[in-house]
Every structure is written in structure tokens, then in C-alpha cells.
C-alpha positions as CSV (number, residue, x, y, z in Angstrom):
1,M,-39.9,-1.4,3.2
2,R,-39.1,-2.8,-0.1
3,Y,-36.5,-0.1,-0.8
4,K,-34.7,-0.9,2.5
5,T,-34.6,-4.6,1.6
6,V,-33.1,-3.9,-1.8
7,L,-30.6,-1.5,-0.3
8,V,-29.5,-4.0,2.4
9,L,-29.1,-6.7,-0.3
10,L,-27.1,-4.5,-2.6
11,T,-24.9,-3.4,0.3
12,T,-24.3,-7.0,1.4
13,I,-23.4,-8.0,-2.1
14,L,-21.0,-5.1,-2.6
15,L,-19.3,-5.6,0.8
16,G,-19.0,-9.3,0.1
17,A,-17.3,-8.6,-3.2
18,C,-14.9,-6.2,-1.5
19,A,-14.1,-8.7,1.3
20,S,-13.6,-11.6,-1.1
21,K,-10.9,-9.7,-3.1
22,R,-8.4,-10.2,-0.3
23,S,-9.1,-13.9,0.2
24,D,-8.9,-14.5,-3.5
25,T,-5.5,-12.8,-3.7
26,I,-3.7,-13.8,-0.5
27,V,-3.1,-17.5,0.1
28,A,-1.7,-19.1,3.2
29,N,-0.2,-22.6,2.7
30,V,1.4,-25.0,5.2
31,D,3.7,-27.8,4.1
32,E,2.5,-30.4,6.5
33,R,5.7,-32.5,6.0
34,T,8.1,-29.7,7.0
35,G,5.9,-27.3,9.0
36,E,6.9,-24.4,6.8
37,S,4.2,-21.9,6.1
38,F,3.9,-19.5,3.2
39,T,1.8,-16.5,2.9
40,R,1.7,-15.5,-0.7
41,L,-0.3,-14.1,-3.6
42,D,-2.4,-16.6,-5.5
43,E,-0.2,-16.1,-8.6
44,P,3.2,-14.5,-9.2
45,L,3.9,-11.8,-11.8
46,R,5.1,-13.3,-15.0
47,L,7.7,-11.5,-17.1
48,A,9.1,-12.8,-20.4
49,T,11.7,-12.1,-23.0
50,A,11.8,-13.4,-26.5
51,R,14.9,-15.2,-27.7
52,P,14.8,-14.8,-31.5
53,G,18.3,-16.1,-32.0
54,L,17.2,-19.4,-30.4
55,S,13.6,-19.8,-31.3
56,V,10.8,-18.0,-33.2
57,V,8.2,-18.7,-30.4
58,G,10.3,-19.8,-27.4
59,R,10.7,-17.5,-24.5
60,D,12.6,-17.2,-21.2
61,Y,10.3,-16.4,-18.2
62,L,10.8,-14.8,-14.9
63,L,8.2,-15.2,-12.1
64,V,8.2,-12.8,-9.2
65,A,6.1,-12.7,-6.0
66,P,6.4,-11.5,-2.4
67,V,6.4,-14.4,0.1
68,M,6.2,-14.4,3.9
69,L,8.0,-17.6,5.2
70,T,7.5,-18.9,8.7
71,G,8.4,-22.2,10.4
72,S,11.9,-22.2,8.9
73,A,15.2,-21.0,10.4
74,E,15.3,-18.6,7.4
75,G,11.8,-17.2,8.0
76,G,10.9,-13.7,7.0
77,R,9.8,-11.6,4.0
78,Y,11.2,-12.5,0.6
79,L,10.8,-11.9,-3.0
80,W,10.5,-15.3,-4.6
81,F,11.9,-15.6,-8.2
82,A,11.7,-18.5,-10.6
83,L,13.4,-18.6,-14.0
84,G,12.2,-21.0,-16.6
85,T,12.1,-21.4,-20.3
86,T,10.2,-22.9,-23.2
87,L,13.4,-23.1,-25.2
88,D,15.3,-26.3,-25.9
89,R,18.8,-24.9,-25.3
90,P,20.7,-28.2,-25.8
91,L,19.1,-28.5,-29.2
92,H,20.6,-25.2,-30.2
93,G,23.9,-25.7,-28.4
94,A,23.1,-22.7,-26.2
95,P,24.2,-22.9,-22.5
96,E,22.0,-22.1,-19.6
97,P,22.6,-18.5,-18.6
98,G,24.5,-18.0,-15.4
99,F,23.5,-15.2,-13.0
100,D,23.7,-14.1,-9.4
101,R,21.4,-11.0,-9.4
102,I,18.1,-10.0,-10.6
103,V,17.4,-6.3,-11.4
104,L,13.8,-5.2,-11.3
105,V,13.4,-2.0,-13.1
106,V,10.6,-0.2,-11.3
107,D,9.4,3.0,-13.0
108,D,12.8,3.3,-14.7
109,M,14.7,2.9,-11.4
110,P,16.7,-0.3,-10.8
111,M,16.3,-2.4,-7.7
112,T,19.0,-5.1,-7.4
113,F,18.4,-8.4,-5.6
114,A,21.2,-10.8,-4.8
115,L,20.0,-14.4,-5.3
116,D,20.1,-17.4,-3.1
117,E,18.7,-20.8,-4.1
118,W,15.2,-21.0,-2.6
119,R,16.0,-24.5,-1.2
120,D,18.5,-22.7,1.1
121,K,15.5,-20.9,2.6
122,A,12.8,-23.6,2.6
123,E,12.4,-27.2,1.6
124,S,9.5,-26.5,-0.7
125,D,8.5,-23.8,-3.2
126,P,5.5,-21.5,-2.5
127,Y,4.4,-22.0,-6.1
128,D,4.4,-24.9,-8.5
129,L,7.1,-24.3,-11.1
130,P,5.0,-24.2,-14.3
131,M,7.6,-24.9,-17.0
132,R,10.6,-27.1,-17.5
133,A,14.1,-26.0,-16.7
134,S,12.8,-23.9,-13.8
135,R,14.9,-22.8,-10.9
136,S,13.7,-20.8,-7.9
137,F,15.5,-18.2,-5.8
138,G,14.8,-16.0,-2.9
139,S,16.0,-12.6,-1.8
140,R,15.1,-10.8,1.4
141,A,12.8,-7.9,0.8
142,T,11.6,-5.0,2.9
143,A,8.0,-3.8,3.2
144,S,9.0,-0.6,1.4
145,Q,10.6,-2.5,-1.5
146,I,7.4,-4.5,-1.9
147,R,5.3,-1.4,-1.7
148,R,7.5,0.4,-4.3
149,I,7.0,-2.5,-6.7
150,A,3.2,-2.6,-6.0
151,N,2.9,1.1,-6.9
152,A,4.8,0.7,-10.1
153,T,3.4,2.0,-13.4
154,T,6.1,0.2,-15.4
155,L,8.0,-3.0,-14.4
156,S,10.6,-4.9,-16.3
157,A,13.7,-6.9,-15.2
158,Y,17.0,-8.5,-16.3
159,V,19.2,-11.1,-14.8
160,T,22.9,-10.5,-14.6
161,N,26.3,-11.6,-13.4
162,P,29.7,-9.7,-13.6
163,E,30.2,-10.9,-17.2
164,H,26.7,-10.9,-18.7
165,R,23.3,-9.2,-18.7
166,S,20.2,-10.9,-20.1
167,P,17.8,-9.3,-22.5
168,R,15.0,-7.3,-20.7
169,Y,12.1,-9.3,-19.4
170,E,8.7,-7.5,-19.8
171,L,5.6,-7.9,-17.8
172,V,3.2,-10.3,-19.6
173,R,0.8,-11.4,-16.9
174,G,-0.2,-10.2,-13.4
175,E,-0.7,-6.9,-11.8
176,P,1.8,-5.3,-9.4
177,R,-1.1,-3.5,-7.7
178,D,-2.2,-6.9,-6.2
179,W,1.0,-6.6,-4.1
180,L,-0.6,-3.7,-2.2
181,E,-2.7,-6.3,-0.3
182,F,0.4,-8.2,0.8
């Protein structure tokens, strides 16, 4: 009898741990002011690139996450991107970089996403922008694109426009595998 009780308790704990993974990773938010709803991961991936010409410790950051938007005329599946920096570009006389595309390099294969301001999609961002000088963007994404990123063994990115390409951003926080639950 005691063996069965222990077995039931262990099974319950293990099943509870497995079930809690999804609720910890996937978050649904509703903006009560606008009625927009976001289904998203609890945290975006964070990629960074050093800028040694501008700062010893400052970095440019790229945040990336899949988002399902509903309650908006632009509803659908997106990749949400935010670009931010810890650099003081005006202090160094360096202009803000201009760009119109983000290229995710997934297992050495580029995936290019044209960018639109996120505010053209929804009135609020699905995530708080964690650093100054942040701007957010959205690009429609397919389930297969999200799955390809989720299965990546290597992931990096760069931002680009017809005249310029940024240094490569490398993954510094987050796990693409979490996207499999999305």
C-alpha cells in the first residue's frame, strides 16, 4: 500500500512539473483599453552585438519573439522584434542605424523579414521594452518559419538596408527550443 501511495505522489509531481512548463512559457495578455490580445512567450530571445568603436561595454540588442495578435485589424501570427541599445550614440556623434529588414541566420541559412513599426499592427507592445532607445517592429510569420527557428542549433541576426549591414547579433539569452511550445 505504501509503495502505491509513493508511486502516485511521484507520478502526480512529475505530471504537474510537465504541465506547468507550458503555463510558465506561454502567456496570454489582454490590453483592456484596446481589446487587443497577445499570446506570447514569457520572454523574448535576446541577441547582442558589441560596438567596440563606440563603447567598451555598451551593446546593441535585438529581442525576438513569436506573437499571436487578436482583436486588431492586423491580427495574426508575427515575429516581434525590438531593437535597443545601452550606447549613448549622441555622445559619440554616432547616428542611429537605419534599417528596413532583419535577417535571422538559422543554422547558417538566412531568413529575411521586412519590418513594419509594431504600432502599425497594435496599439501596445506585447513586451515591455527593457532599455532606452528601443523601437519595436513586427513581421508576419508562418508556423513553419517559427518551427524552423525553434529547431535551430545556431541563431544569429543582422539588421540591414540597401546601403548598410549591421555587425552580427549573437544569442545571449533565451532558448529557441521554447518556441516549440508556441
